[in-house]
C-alpha positions in Angstrom: 93.5 80.2 108.3 93.3 83.6 110.0 91.2 86.5 108.7 93.2 89.0 106.6 92.9 92.6 107.8 93.8 96.0 106.5 94.3 98.8 109.1 94.0 102.4 108.2 94.4 105.4 110.5 96.3 108.6 110.2 97.7 108.3 113.7 100.7 106.0 113.5 100.5 104.9 117.2 96.9 103.8 116.7 97.8 101.8 113.6 100.7 100.2 115.4 98.6 99.3 118.5 95.8 97.9 116.4 98.2 95.9 114.3 99.9 94.4 117.4 96.5 93.6 119.0 95.2 91.9 115.9 98.4 89.9 115.3 98.3 88.8 119.0 94.7 87.6 118.5 95.7 85.5 115.5 94.7 87.8 112.6 96.9 88.4 109.6 97.4 92.2 109.0 98.1 92.4 105.3 98.4 96.1 105.0 98.5 99.4 106.8 97.6 102.9 105.5 97.8 106.4 106.8 95.3 107.9 104.4 92.1 106.8 102.7 93.5 106.6 99.2 96.3 104.3 100.2 93.8 102.2 102.2 91.5 101.9 99.2 94.4 100.8 97.0 95.5 98.2 99.6 91.9 96.9 99.9 91.7 96.5 96.1 95.0 94.7 95.8 95.0 92.6 99.0 91.3 91.8 99.1 91.2 91.5 102.9 88.4 89.8 104.8 88.1 92.9 107.1 89.2 96.6 106.8 89.4 98.7 110.0 89.2 102.3 108.9 89.5 105.6 110.8 86.5 107.9 110.1 88.6 111.0 109.7 91.7 110.6 107.5 93.4 112.7 104.8 92.5 112.4 101.1 89.6 110.1 101.6 87.8 109.3 104.9 86.8 105.9 106.2 83.1 106.5 105.5 83.7 107.5 101.8 
């Protein structure tokens, strides 16, 4: 079973590239978000093994 990952970045091209790279490496990307609040909601509902968060995003940053 592959690790489940949520990817959050406000830059769509970065999200897309990360998602493609992770999928090619065998990871299961279970959610993508363009802001911190959406990322938090995805993390709470999807319960991923790993969350990759951009440090500076709208509404809630990756550090918060």
